[in-house]
C-alpha positions, -999 to 999 in steps of 0.1 A, spaced: 269 37 670 274 24 634 243 8 618 256 -7 585 285 -27 573 301 -37 540 322 -67 530 347 -65 501 365 -94 484 386 -103 453 364 -108 422 376 -144 415 393 -171 436 408 -202 419 420 -228 445 434 -263 444 463 -286 436 474 -279 400 454 -246 399 483 -230 381 471 -248 350 441 -225 350 463 -194 344 456 -193 306 418 -193 311 421 -167 338 442 -143 316 418 -149 287 389 -137 309 410 -106 316 415 -102 278 453 -101 284 481 -105 258 511 -87 273 520 -99 308 544 -86 334 554 -113 359 566 -98 392 585 -122 416 618 -125 436 651 -142 430 643 -171 454 611 -180 434 632 -178 402 659 -200 417 633 -226 430 621 -230 394 585 -218 402 589 -187 380 600 -208 351 569 -231 355 547 -200 352 568 -186 323 566 -219 305 528 -219 308 526 -183 295 549 -190 266 531 -221 255 499 -201 254 515 -174 233 516 -145 258 542 -118 254 558 -119 289 583 -97 307 599 -110 340 609 -87 369 625 -109 396 640 -83 419 613 -81 445 626 -80 481 609 -82 515 590 -50 523 601 -35 490 615 0 490 595 27 472 621 30 445 618 -7 437 582 -1 427 592 28 404 620 7 389 597 -22 382 571 1 367 597 19 344 612 -15 334 579 -29 323 569 3 304 602 2 285 596 -34 274 559 -39 264 525 -24 266 514 -43 297 477 -53 300 479 -77 329 503 -82 359 510 -114 378 523 -112 413 540 -145 421 556 -152 456 551 -141 491 533 -110 503 561 -86 493 561 -97 456 523 -95 455 524 -60 472 549 -48 447 527 -61 419 498 -42 434 517 -9 434 529 -14 399 493 -22 388 482 10 405 509 31 387 500 14 354 464 26 358 468 60 374 505 72 371 522 94 396 544 83 425 537 57 451 537 84 477 507 100 460 487 71 474 501 65 509 473 62 535 437 51 530 412 57 502 437 76 479 433 52 449 410 70 424 397 39 406 404 3 395 440 -7 390 454 -26 361 443 -63 359 462 -82 385 465 -120 392 480 -129 425 496 -163 429 509 -168 465 537 -192 473 534 -188 510 505 -193 534 507 -162 555 499 -126 544 467 -133 525 479 -104 502 462 -122 472 428 -110 486 437 -79 507 433 -42 501 468 -32 514 503 -29 499 532 -22 522 564 -5 510 595 8 528 603 45 529 641 41 530 648 78 536 627 79 568 633 42 577 596 35 581 570 11 565 543 29 546 510 15 534 486 21 505 452 9 516 421 9 493 396 -17 482 406 -9 446 440 -26 454 425 -61 457 437 -83 429 412 -92 402 421 -129 406 436 -149 434 450 -181 420 461 -205 448 479 -237 441 491 -256 473 517 -274 452 536 -241 449 541 -240 487 556 -274 492 592 -262 490 588 -236 517 615 -240 545 602 -249 580 611 -215 595 594 -195 568 564 -219 570 562 -212 608 566 -174 605 541 -171 577 516 -195 592 516 -178 626 511 -145 608 479 -159 592 468 -171 626 473 -136 640 452 -122 612 424 -146 619 424 -142 657 426 -104 656 399 -101 630 376 -125 650 382 -108 683 381 -72 669 356 -48 685 321 -52 670 317 -29 640 287 -11 657 310 3 684 341 14 664 345 50 673 355 66 640 337 86 614 334 81 576 342 52 553 365 28 572 387 2 555 390 -18 588 355 -19 601 357 -42 632 341 -76 637 315 -84 611 292 -115 607 309 -127 575 345 -120 587 337 -138 620 327 -170 601 358 -168 578 382 -161 607 369 -189 629 373 -214 601 408 -201 594 417 -205 631 406 -241 630 425 -249 598 457 -233 610 455 -249 645 450 -283 629 477 -280 602 505 -255 611 527 -279 631 523 -306 605 532 -282 577 563 -272 596 574 -307 605 564 -324 572 569 -298 545 559 -322 517 525 -331 533 503 -316 506 471 -319 526 486 -298 554 500 -273 529 466 -270 512 448 -265 545 473 -238 555 469 -220 522 431 -221 526 435 -209 562 457 -180 551 432 -171 523 402 -171 547 422 -151 572 431 -125 545 394 -122 535 385 -117 572 411 -92 583 411 -71 552 375 -62 561 374 -65 599 410 -53 605 437 -64 630 444 -49 664 469 -46 693 493 -74 683 499 -57 649 500 -22 664 528 -33 689 546 -52 661 553 -19 642 576 -2 667 592 -36 676 599 -41 639 619 -9 639 641 -21 667 648 -57 656 653 -76 623 628 -104 631 602 -111 604 568 -95 608 551 -128 613 575 -139 640 568 -106 660 530 -106 657 530 -143 665 551 -138 696 528 -110 708 495 -127 700 490 -149 731 498 -120 754 474 -97 736 448 -125 737 452 -128 775 450 -89 778 417 -90 758 401 -121 773 379 -104 799 362 -83 772 356 -111 746 354 -143 767 329 -161 745 350 -156 714 381 -168 733 362 -200 743 353 -205 706 390 -202 697 399 -227 724 373 -251 708 389 -244 674 421 -257 689 402 -289 698 406 -282 736 380 -299 758 365 -269 776 331 -284 785 339 -288 822 357 -255 826 344 -222 840 341 -196 812 371 -176 824 393 -206 826 381 -218 791 387 -184 776 423 -182 790 430 -216 776 429 -200 741 460 -178 747 478 -208 763 470 -229 732 487 -203 709 517 -201 733 520 -239 730 517 -237 692 546 -212 691 568 -236 711 558 -266 689 568 -248 657 601 -235 672 593 -198 673 603 -174 701 578 -168 729 596 -139 747 606 -104 735 640 -109 751 647 -138 727 644 -115 697 667 -87 711 642 -63 728 655 -48 760 634 -40 790 641 -3 787 625 -4 752 591 -13 767 577 23 774 587 35 740 571 6 722 539 11 741 540 49 734 546 44 696 519 18 693 491 38 709 487 64 681 482 38 654 445 45 655 432 22 627 445 -8 647 441 5 683 404 14 678 398 -22 667 411 -37 699 382 -50 721 399 -37 752 408 0 751 446 1 754 465 24 777 502 32 782 502 13 815 482 -16 801 505 -20 771 536 -18 794 522 -45 816 514 -67 786 549 -62 772 566 -70 805 546 -103 806 559 -110 771 595 -100 780 
């Protein structure tokens, strides 16, 4: 049994409409003069990168733009961005602007700026030897929570697998969140990123209690903690109340702000508590189909919740309440199961698939998916119900 827990977070969070105007004061605090801005072509096209560049130029920062970030960036993209920046200026701060992939890329470049070497030197957990270069993360989606998390995901193209660098040193120095930057997000992207944030919150909240995580040493994902529980439950409530509205009314700034806050709180929660079976099963499925990560975890989420309900019924009842369901007159089991049905209904409301067959998974894939998910120990050990090959296959058939 583990007796102590720790909670890590980003040093500074700046949140609110127009928060982008605080960028100069943020960079002054970091004593920055030469800035690398990492983003993607879509953010550049949408004019968001130009807004940030304009702010930097008017405040006399020397700025270099790298706008070639792609989803789940390949390892060589990180090296290319690092080499490009080094050839231009002596960078003393990095800004990651965009979705999780742009911010993850900025994290890896900030790591290489501080410690050199190759990204592969740091694959896994606790391989980062010390603080990374000063990094400001400015998200333009409400989903990954990457602006406050300790993880960066790259793609190993040669072996066709996603690889992660996980260390508390990877957390950006500053998370700057401006809901106005998320207003132009298309409905489908809003739905996929929003359901991803909900998956983070629910899996962090229902994770196995930190005391009973069966692993030795210093863990990055520690299981359910008192602080992460509070953050995750508030995130669930915010997302349940606002995701459909944000998808249907993209210009509704209040819904956008609440989604961005929900994503932030979920990121703070899951980057300490961890995620569980829905994320473990999403990895092998992601290797078989081209669906976005958020769409896959969101699809699996209600079935994983149902699978776990008997072990964490009280927490499931709290989730049902966060969805504003009237569970006062229900038996506990019925009220707990109402939580997974609420998530299934939400998926339908925002137009996302609710069946594995809809995204191209075949029934014969099920045993292999279960088999490949089970060894992902950092996620599997977090699941409140101990998964088995048979149990996972039954869960996947329900989801099929």
